[in-house]
C-alpha positions in Angstrom: 83.2 -32.8 201.0 82.3 -34.4 197.7 78.8 -34.8 196.1 78.2 -37.3 193.2 75.1 -37.4 191.1 73.8 -39.4 188.1 70.8 -37.5 186.9 69.2 -40.3 184.9 69.2 -42.6 187.9 67.9 -39.9 190.2 64.8 -39.5 187.9 64.2 -43.3 188.2 64.5 -43.2 192.0 62.0 -40.4 192.2 59.6 -42.2 190.0 59.8 -45.5 192.0 59.4 -43.7 195.3 56.3 -41.9 194.1 54.3 -45.1 194.0 53.8 -46.9 197.3 52.0 -50.1 196.6 49.5 -51.4 199.2 49.0 -48.0 200.8 45.7 -46.1 200.2 47.0 -42.6 201.1 50.2 -40.8 200.1 51.2 -37.6 202.0 53.4 -34.9 200.6 54.4 -31.5 201.9 55.5 -29.2 199.1 56.4 -25.5 199.0 55.2 -23.3 196.2 57.6 -23.2 193.3 57.7 -19.3 193.3 59.0 -19.4 196.9 61.8 -22.0 196.5 62.9 -23.4 193.1 62.1 -20.6 190.7 64.2 -17.8 189.1 61.7 -15.4 190.6 62.4 -16.8 194.1 66.1 -16.4 193.5 65.6 -12.8 192.3 63.5 -12.1 195.4 66.2 -13.5 197.7 68.9 -11.4 195.9 66.8 -8.3 196.1 67.0 -8.4 199.9 70.7 -7.7 199.6 70.3 -5.0 196.9 69.7 -1.4 198.1 69.8 1.0 195.1 69.3 4.0 197.5 72.8 3.3 198.8 74.5 3.0 195.4 77.2 5.6 194.7 76.8 7.9 191.7 79.4 6.0 189.7 77.6 2.7 190.3 74.2 4.2 189.3 75.8 5.5 186.1 77.4 2.2 185.4 74.0 0.5 185.7 72.2 3.0 183.5 71.9 3.1 179.7 69.8 5.0 177.2 68.2 3.8 174.0 66.6 5.6 171.1 64.8 4.7 167.8 65.3 6.4 164.5 61.5 6.4 164.0 60.5 8.0 167.3 61.4 11.1 169.2 62.8 10.9 172.7 65.1 8.6 174.7 64.5 5.6 176.9 66.5 5.5 180.2 66.9 2.1 181.8 68.7 1.1 185.0 69.8 -2.5 185.6 69.0 -3.5 189.2 70.1 -7.1 188.9 71.5 -9.4 186.3 72.5 -13.0 187.1 72.9 -16.4 185.6 69.9 -18.7 186.3 72.3 -21.4 187.4 75.9 -21.7 188.3 76.2 -25.1 186.5 74.5 -26.1 183.3 74.3 -29.3 181.3 76.1 -28.6 178.0 73.9 -29.7 175.1 72.8 -28.4 171.7 70.9 -25.1 171.6 67.5 -26.8 170.9 67.7 -28.8 174.2 69.5 -26.3 176.4 67.8 -25.0 179.5 68.9 -21.8 181.2 70.1 -18.3 180.6 70.2 -15.0 182.4 67.7 -13.3 184.6 67.2 -9.5 184.4 65.6 -7.1 186.9 65.5 -3.5 185.5 63.9 -0.2 186.1 62.5 2.0 183.4 63.4 5.5 184.5 62.3 7.2 181.4 59.9 5.3 179.0 59.7 5.1 175.2 57.2 2.9 173.3 59.9 0.5 172.1 61.2 -2.9 173.1 64.8 -4.3 172.9 65.9 -7.8 172.4 69.0 -9.8 171.6 67.8 -12.7 169.5 69.3 -12.5 166.1 72.0 -11.2 163.7 74.4 -8.8 165.5 72.1 -8.6 168.6 73.5 -11.0 171.1 75.3 -11.4 174.4 79.0 -11.5 174.1 80.3 -14.2 176.5 84.0 -15.2 177.0 84.9 -18.8 177.7 87.8 -18.9 180.1 88.5 -22.6 179.6 89.0 -22.8 175.8 89.7 -19.0 175.5 87.3 -18.0 172.8 84.3 -15.7 172.2 80.9 -17.2 172.8 78.1 -15.2 171.1 74.8 -16.2 172.7 71.3 -15.3 171.6 68.3 -15.1 174.0 64.5 -15.0 173.8 63.1 -11.9 175.4 61.4 -8.6 174.9 62.8 -5.9 177.2 59.8 -3.6 177.6 60.6 0.1 177.9 57.2 1.7 177.3 56.2 2.3 180.9 58.0 3.4 184.1 58.4 0.8 186.8 60.4 -2.2 187.8 60.3 -5.3 185.6 61.7 -8.9 185.6 62.4 -11.1 182.6 64.1 -14.4 182.0 66.6 -14.2 179.2 66.6 -17.8 178.1 69.4 -19.0 175.8 67.9 -19.9 172.4 71.0 -20.3 170.3 74.7 -19.5 169.9 77.5 -19.2 167.5 78.0 -16.8 164.6 81.0 -15.4 162.5 82.4 -14.0 165.8 82.7 -17.3 167.7 81.5 -20.8 168.3 79.2 -20.1 171.1 78.6 -22.1 174.2 81.4 -24.6 175.1 82.3 -26.6 178.2 84.1 -24.7 181.0 83.8 -21.3 182.7 81.8 -18.7 180.7 81.6 -15.0 181.7 79.6 -12.2 180.2 81.5 -9.5 178.5 78.7 -7.1 177.4 75.6 -7.2 175.2 76.9 -6.8 171.7 73.8 -5.0 170.3 70.0 -4.6 170.5 67.2 -5.0 168.0 64.6 -2.2 168.5 60.9 -3.1 168.0 57.9 -0.8 168.0 55.6 -1.8 170.9 52.3 -1.3 169.0 53.2 -2.9 165.7 56.0 -5.3 166.9 57.8 -4.1 163.8 61.6 -3.7 163.6 62.7 -0.1 163.9 66.4 -0.4 164.0 69.5 -1.8 165.5 71.9 -0.3 168.1 75.3 -1.5 169.0 77.0 -1.3 172.4 79.4 1.4 171.2 77.0 4.0 170.0 76.8 3.1 166.3 73.9 1.4 164.5 71.8 2.1 161.5 70.7 5.6 160.7 70.3 7.8 163.7 69.6 5.0 166.2 72.2 4.7 168.9 72.9 3.8 172.4 73.4 7.2 173.8 75.1 5.8 176.9 76.6 2.3 177.2 76.3 0.5 180.5 79.6 0.4 182.4 78.9 -3.1 183.8 82.6 -4.1 183.3 83.3 -1.5 186.0 81.1 -3.5 188.5 83.0 -6.8 189.1 80.2 -8.3 191.3 77.6 -7.8 188.6 79.8 -9.4 186.0 80.7 -12.2 188.3 77.0 -12.9 188.8 76.6 -13.7 185.1 79.2 -16.4 185.2 78.4 -20.1 184.8 80.1 -23.4 184.1 78.9 -25.8 181.4 79.7 -29.5 181.5 78.3 -32.9 180.8 76.0 -33.4 183.8 74.6 -36.8 183.1 76.9 -37.7 185.9 78.9 -35.3 188.0 80.9 -34.9 191.1 81.1 -31.7 193.1 84.0 -31.0 195.4 85.8 -28.5 197.6 89.4 -29.3 196.8 90.9 -26.5 198.7 90.3 -24.2 201.7 93.2 -22.0 202.9 93.7 -19.1 205.2 96.5 -17.0 206.7 94.6 -17.2 210.1 95.1 -13.5 210.8 92.7 -10.9 212.1 91.6 -9.1 209.0 93.2 -11.7 206.9 91.5 -13.9 204.3 90.0 -17.3 203.6 90.3 -18.8 200.1 88.2 -21.6 198.6 88.1 -23.6 195.3 85.0 -25.3 194.0 85.1 -27.8 191.2 82.9 -30.2 189.1 84.0 -33.4 187.5 81.7 -34.2 184.6 80.6 -37.4 182.9 83.5 -37.2 180.5 86.1 -36.7 183.1 86.6 -33.0 182.6 87.3 -31.0 185.7 86.1 -27.3 185.8 86.0 -24.5 188.3 82.5 -23.3 189.4 82.9 -19.6 190.0 79.1 -19.1 189.9 78.6 -20.8 193.2 77.4 -19.0 196.3 80.1 -19.3 199.0 80.0 -18.2 202.6 82.0 -19.1 205.7 81.5 -19.1 209.4 84.7 -18.0 211.2 84.9 -18.9 214.9 87.3 -18.2 217.8 87.9 -20.1 221.0 84.5 -19.4 222.6 81.0 -19.9 221.3 80.2 -16.2 221.0 83.3 -15.5 218.9 81.7 -16.2 215.5 81.2 -14.2 212.3 79.6 -15.1 208.9 81.4 -13.7 205.9 80.7 -13.9 202.1 83.3 -15.0 199.6 83.5 -13.6 196.1 85.0 -15.0 192.9 88.6 -14.3 192.1 90.9 -15.6 189.4 94.6 -16.0 188.6 96.1 -15.8 185.1 99.2 -17.6 184.0 100.6 -18.9 180.7 98.9 -22.2 181.5 95.5 -20.7 181.8 93.0 -19.2 184.3 92.2 -20.6 187.7 89.1 -19.5 189.6 88.5 -19.5 193.3 86.7 -17.5 196.0 88.2 -15.2 198.6 86.8 -13.3 201.6 88.1 -11.2 204.4 88.4 -12.6 207.9 86.8 -10.5 210.7 89.1 -7.8 212.2 87.7 -8.6 215.7 89.3 -9.1 219.1 89.4 -12.9 218.8 91.9 -15.0 216.9 90.3 -17.2 214.2 90.6 -20.9 214.9 87.8 -22.6 213.0 86.4 -22.0 209.5 83.3 -23.7 208.2 82.7 -23.2 204.5 79.2 -23.5 203.1 78.6 -23.7 199.4 75.3 -23.6 197.4 75.3 -24.4 193.7 72.2 -23.8 191.5 72.3 -26.5 188.8 70.2 -27.2 185.7 71.0 -30.7 184.6 69.9 -32.7 181.6 66.4 -33.1 183.0 66.0 -29.3 182.8 65.1 -28.9 186.5 66.6 -26.2 188.6 68.0 -27.7 191.8 70.5 -26.7 194.5 73.4 -28.7 195.8 75.0 -27.8 199.1 78.5 -28.7 200.3 80.3 -28.0 203.5 83.9 -28.2 204.6 85.6 -27.4 207.9 89.2 -26.6 208.7 90.9 -26.0 212.0 93.9 -23.7 212.5 95.6 -26.5 214.4 95.4 -28.8 211.4 96.1 -26.3 208.6 99.2 -24.5 207.6 98.9 -20.7 207.3 99.2 -19.5 203.7 99.7 -15.8 202.8 97.2 -14.3 200.4 100.0 -13.3 198.1 101.0 -16.9 197.8 97.5 -18.4 197.2 96.7 -18.8 193.4 99.7 -16.7 192.7 101.4 -16.6 189.3 105.1 -17.5 189.6 107.2 -14.3 189.1 108.6 -13.7 185.6 112.3 -14.5 185.2 113.7 -11.8 183.0 115.9 -12.9 180.1 119.2 -11.1 179.8 122.3 -10.9 177.8 125.7 -11.9 179.2 126.3 -8.2 180.1 123.0 -8.0 182.0 121.1 -6.1 179.3 117.4 -7.0 179.4 116.0 -9.0 176.4 112.5 -7.8 175.5 111.0 -6.8 172.1 109.2 -3.5 172.1 107.9 -2.3 168.7 106.1 0.7 167.4 104.2 0.5 164.2 104.5 3.6 162.0 101.8 3.9 159.4 101.7 6.5 156.6 100.1 9.2 158.7 103.1 9.2 161.0 104.9 11.0 158.2 108.2 9.1 158.7 108.7 9.3 154.9 108.1 13.0 154.5 111.2 14.7 156.0 114.2 14.3 158.3 112.4 16.4 161.0 109.3 14.0 161.0 111.5 10.9 161.1 113.7 12.3 163.9 110.6 13.2 166.0 109.5 9.6 165.8 113.0 8.2 166.6 113.4 10.6 169.5 110.1 9.6 171.0 111.0 5.9 170.7 114.3 6.6 172.5 112.4 8.3 175.4 109.9 5.5 175.6 112.8 2.9 175.4 111.1 1.2 172.4 113.5 -0.9 170.3 111.8 -1.9 167.0 110.2 0.4 164.4 107.9 -1.0 161.8 107.4 1.7 159.1 104.6 0.9 156.6 106.1 0.5 153.1 102.9 0.3 151.1 99.2 -0.2 151.0 96.3 -0.1 148.5 98.7 -1.2 145.7 100.9 1.9 146.3 104.4 2.3 147.8 106.4 4.7 149.9 109.8 3.5 149.0 111.6 3.1 145.6 110.7 -0.1 143.7 109.5 -1.2 140.3 106.6 -3.3 141.5 104.1 -0.8 142.8 103.6 2.9 141.9 104.3 5.8 144.2 101.7 6.7 146.7 99.9 9.9 146.1 100.9 11.1 149.6 104.5 11.3 148.4 103.5 13.0 145.2 101.5 15.6 147.1 104.2 16.2 149.7 107.1 16.5 147.2 105.3 18.3 144.4 106.9 21.7 145.1 110.3 20.3 146.0 113.2 21.2 143.6 114.0 18.5 141.1 111.1 16.3 141.9 109.5 14.8 138.7 107.0 12.4 140.2 109.4 9.4 140.2 111.1 7.5 143.0 114.5 8.4 141.5 113.8 12.1 142.0 112.4 12.0 145.5 114.1 14.7 147.6 114.0 12.5 150.7 114.4 8.7 151.2 112.7 8.1 154.5 113.6 4.5 154.9 117.3 5.1 154.2 117.3 7.9 156.8 115.4 5.9 159.4 117.9 3.0 159.0 120.8 5.2 159.7 119.3 7.2 162.6 117.4 4.3 164.2 120.4 2.0 164.2 122.5 4.7 165.7 120.0 4.9 168.5 119.9 1.1 169.0 116.5 0.7 167.3 115.9 -2.1 164.8 114.0 -1.4 161.6 111.5 -4.1 160.6 109.3 -2.6 157.8 105.6 -3.3 157.6 104.2 -4.9 154.5 100.5 -5.4 153.8 100.3 -8.9 152.2 96.7 -8.7 150.8 96.0 -5.3 149.4 93.3 -3.5 147.6 94.0 -1.6 144.4 93.3 2.1 144.1 95.0 2.4 140.6 92.6 1.9 137.8 93.7 -1.0 135.5 96.4 -2.1 137.9 96.7 -5.9 137.5 92.9 -6.0 137.1 93.1 -9.7 136.3 94.4 -10.4 139.8 91.5 -8.8 141.6 88.9 -10.9 143.3 85.5 -11.6 141.6 82.5 -11.4 143.9 79.6 -13.8 143.9 77.8 -11.3 141.7 80.4 -11.7 139.0 81.9 -8.2 139.5 85.5 -7.3 140.2 86.1 -6.5 143.9 88.7 -4.1 145.4 91.2 -6.6 146.8 93.8 -8.7 145.1 93.2 -12.5 145.2 95.8 -14.3 147.3 94.8 -17.6 145.7 96.5 -16.5 142.5 100.3 -17.1 142.6 100.8 -14.2 140.2 99.6 -11.8 142.9 101.7 -13.5 145.6 104.7 -13.2 143.3 104.2 -9.4 143.2 104.4 -9.2 147.0 107.5 -11.4 147.0 109.1 -9.3 144.2 108.4 -6.1 146.1 109.8 -7.4 149.4 112.9 -8.7 147.6 113.5 -5.4 145.9 113.2 -3.5 149.2 115.7 -5.9 150.9 118.2 -5.6 148.1 118.0 -1.8 148.1 118.2 -1.7 151.9 120.3 -4.7 153.0 120.7 -3.4 156.6 117.0 -4.1 157.4 116.5 -6.2 160.5 113.3 -8.0 159.3 109.8 -7.5 157.9 106.4 -7.2 159.6 103.4 -8.7 157.7 99.9 -7.5 158.0 96.6 -8.4 156.3 98.0 -12.0 155.8 94.6 -13.3 154.9 92.1 -13.4 152.0 90.1 -10.3 153.1 87.6 -10.9 150.3 87.0 -14.4 148.8 87.2 -14.8 145.0 84.6 -16.6 142.9 86.2 -16.3 139.5 86.1 -19.3 137.1 89.7 -20.2 138.1 89.0 -20.3 141.8 85.7 -22.2 141.4 87.4 -24.8 139.2 90.4 -25.1 141.6 88.1 -25.6 144.6 86.1 -28.3 142.8 89.4 -30.0 141.7 90.9 -29.8 145.2 87.9 -30.6 147.4 85.2 -32.0 145.1 82.8 -29.4 146.5 81.1 -26.2 145.2 82.9 -23.0 146.3 79.9 -20.7 146.2 77.6 -23.1 148.1 80.2 -23.6 150.9 80.8 -19.9 151.2 77.1 -18.9 151.4 76.5 -21.4 154.2 76.6 -20.2 157.8 79.5 -20.7 160.1 81.0 -23.1 161.0 82.2 -23.5 157.4 83.2 -26.9 156.1 86.7 -28.1 156.9 87.5 -28.2 153.2 86.5 -24.5 152.8 88.7 -23.4 155.7 91.7 -25.5 154.6 91.5 -24.3 151.0 91.9 -20.7 152.1 94.6 -21.6 154.5 96.7 -23.4 151.9 96.8 -20.3 149.7 97.6 -17.9 152.5 100.2 -20.2 153.9 101.8 -20.7 150.5 102.3 -16.9 150.3 104.0 -16.8 153.7 106.2 -19.8 152.8 107.2 -18.3 149.4 108.1 -15.0 151.1 110.2 -16.8 153.7 112.1 -18.7 151.0 112.7 -15.5 148.9 114.0 -13.6 151.9 116.3 -16.5 152.9 117.9 -16.4 149.4 118.9 -12.8 150.0 119.5 -12.6 153.7 119.1 -16.0 155.4 117.5 -16.0 158.8 116.1 -12.4 158.6 113.4 -12.0 161.2 109.7 -11.9 160.2 106.8 -11.1 162.4 103.1 -11.1 161.5 100.0 -9.4 162.9 97.2 -11.8 164.0 93.7 -11.1 165.2 92.0 -14.5 165.6 92.8 -17.7 167.6 93.0 -21.2 166.1 89.6 -22.1 167.5 88.0 -19.6 165.0 89.4 -21.3 161.9 86.0 -22.7 160.8 84.3 -19.4 161.7 86.3 -17.2 159.4 86.8 -17.4 155.6 90.2 -15.6 155.6 92.7 -18.5 156.0 95.1 -17.0 158.5 96.7 -20.2 159.8 99.2 -18.3 161.8 100.0 -21.0 164.3 101.2 -23.1 161.4 103.5 -20.3 160.1 105.3 -19.9 163.5 105.5 -23.6 164.3 107.1 -24.3 160.9 109.6 -21.4 161.3 108.2 -19.3 158.4 107.7 -16.4 160.8 109.6 -15.7 164.0 106.8 -14.1 166.1 103.2 -13.2 166.0 101.9 -9.9 167.2 98.4 -10.2 168.6 96.3 -7.1 167.8 94.5 -6.8 171.1 93.0 -3.3 171.3 90.8 -4.0 174.3 92.2 -1.8 177.1 90.7 -4.3 179.6 93.6 -6.4 181.0 91.5 -9.5 181.8 90.1 -9.7 178.3 93.5 -8.9 176.7 95.1 -11.8 178.6 92.2 -14.1 177.8 92.6 -13.3 174.1 96.3 -13.9 174.3 95.7 -17.3 175.8 93.3 -18.2 173.0 95.9 -17.3 170.3 98.7 -19.1 172.2 96.8 -22.4 171.9 98.4 -24.5 169.3 101.7 -22.5 169.4 104.7 -24.7 170.3 106.6 -21.8 171.9 104.3 -19.1 173.6 107.3 -16.7 173.8 106.8 -16.1 170.1 103.4 -14.5 170.8 103.6 -10.8 171.4 100.9 -8.4 172.5 100.0 -5.3 170.6 97.9 -2.5 172.2 96.4 0.5 170.5 97.3 4.1 171.5 94.7 5.8 169.3 91.6 6.9 171.2 88.8 8.6 169.2 88.4 11.0 166.4 87.6 14.5 167.6 85.0 14.7 164.8 83.0 12.0 166.5 82.9 13.7 169.9 80.1 16.2 170.9 81.3 19.7 171.7 81.0 19.3 175.4 83.4 16.3 175.3 86.2 18.1 173.6 88.0 19.0 176.8 91.5 20.6 177.1 92.9 17.6 178.8 92.5 15.3 175.8 95.9 14.1 174.5 96.0 15.2 170.9 97.9 13.2 168.3 101.2 14.8 167.2 100.7 13.9 163.6 96.9 14.4 163.3 95.1 17.1 165.2 91.8 15.4 164.4 92.6 12.4 166.6 93.3 11.8 170.3 95.8 9.6 172.0 95.0 7.5 175.0 96.8 8.3 178.3 99.9 6.0 178.5 98.6 4.4 181.7 95.7 2.9 179.7 98.0 0.9 177.6 100.4 0.2 180.5 97.6 -1.6 182.3 97.3 -4.2 179.5 101.0 -4.5 178.9 101.9 -4.8 182.6 99.2 -7.5 183.2 100.5 -9.6 180.2 104.1 -9.1 181.2 103.6 -10.0 184.9 101.0 -12.8 184.5 101.7 -14.3 181.1 105.4 -13.6 181.1 105.3 -12.3 177.5 108.6 -11.1 176.1 107.3 -9.0 173.1 105.1 -6.0 173.2 103.9 -3.5 170.6 102.2 -0.1 170.2 99.8 0.6 167.3 100.3 3.3 166.0 102.8 6.2 165.8 100.4 8.5 164.0 98.2 9.0 167.1 101.0 9.1 169.6 102.5 12.3 171.1 105.3 13.5 173.3 103.4 13.0 176.5 102.6 9.4 175.5 106.2 8.5 174.8 107.4 10.1 178.0 104.8 8.3 180.0 105.8 4.9 178.6 109.5 5.4 179.4 108.8 6.9 182.8 106.2 4.5 184.1 106.7 1.2 182.3 109.7 0.7 180.1 112.0 2.0 182.8 114.9 -0.2 181.7 116.6 -0.3 178.4 116.2 -3.5 176.4 117.3 -5.1 173.2 114.9 -7.1 171.0 114.4 -10.8 171.8 113.4 -12.8 168.7 
């Protein structure tokens, strides 16, 4: 079944039919808005299905959060009863003319005279767009009252979107991640009392004592989904209804909209039910279908799935009914209804495992059958690889048990180095560690232990490549060290970071890298980090160069709100890209074709929302780097895959995009005493930090390997890992030896 609408013409038809010329009396039968077409009516209908008394304790906990204020004693306890999108399909327009948002039903369990809202700054709803794969910060207009116990309802109307963390609302499927933070207001004065973030931080003593675990309640998160499109003209359709036609089997449905611009999008916010019938009239059951998705390297597909009755009769007829709440360009909430019928006699049975299934990954292998897959471990300074043979061997042994095959030891940071060179001075960590060692005189030449030389020998003997980690843009901790190359802030004062726009600084990084490669010619490559501006510079040179290059004012363009001007983004990109290109050229003069990988955190779609110039998709497409390691420390497989897809856009060969997960958990100092349990995995190198259980990282890595067919994976960082973590990786995930694939 297909429904087509042109909203503008519908409005004209209604207007014409409202005037009946030559008739003295017009009769209309209308239902009250609060019973039919309002958000309140929708909430009432939904409440008939919600029974909090039957919720399990984990579900109650996931729906409950606590808020406090730095200026008041006590804690407010709030439970979310319902949270849903006001419509499944919205007309995409600018924030000033957009109609729609969320609808919240909540219970104040324990009151406090404060109100919370998400209407400015860092207080917003963090949405994810599953069509263009980017973050969508959305602001709402509301005051979530917490001063009295009771059950309350409020419309959370979208009032604006976009900030430095994302573009905001775009066409396609959008799904709520979590509220990013709350502004706290005093009820009596309506004055601001503080800000709380979703992770427990905030200003002063204010904090969310307990963050809602809504991500653990798929149905609640699905209810917040909506599709945005150009609805001046649209066509709704049911392109697919499938089933395996088994008792206790499934029925699958796809619902799509084609908008006025020809774009076709899934509509996972629709309400879908099906009536399943057997041979006789009494053999009939009504079932509900729920949103489901399938990830692949090509993107995300949404559909609906439900379980067939496990009754005595054989299913023979399925009638699918779909209801879609829509807010079009006229701003009116309406419902469209579709129906489609399929008969077993006319439809081929399709197994659930085959419907919306991602094609299986085809492993890449050498001629001898050895698996090709890159698996790296970053080793920062706190992993102590540079300190002694015992420390280095522990790390290599752990990597062997985990079947990791690339080590990336950090060679320098903060303008300091951990390996012999003439460019940067020795790091104070080395000075402190070697002070009492015989013959050590505070110089690289008198170091009692050369960690990189030792690792090269031992790691290569174990079949592990060594690809050292270099921070491209660094801060200076040494007073007077190349002070003329430090950034100048908009206040005219020198900053902490070096300015990547100045070739003299980029030459230092090239010189350092070349020195290391000449001293250690057996290196297998280099890993680049902080390949971005970090802090912009406003010195006279930079302001003049910007004016000469773009004809614009640097300070004025920087102080504007995102999105930044194209000229501003491009100017930063050309400086950062020049540094990557210069490094590639210098390495090729010494050891042509040596591998280079680079850490990356933002997708191409964010280039106008960041002032840091990391045009990584250009580096890999031009061959300056061989791979990009996405730093995705989410521990939520769906969001990790969504982020990878965003970064992969614009990359000619997606196999060059690796996934990096983080094994560090939390500082023990940040945990309350009651949370410091014996079963925490304590870091081997730092007893003040904990390590995640290996299965936490394995969830992300397995999803990306199976669904996105990635061939490169990384762990950050060795300093928080321990023996149990390494053993778990090798036992439960990296069960087969592999050699790196570049």
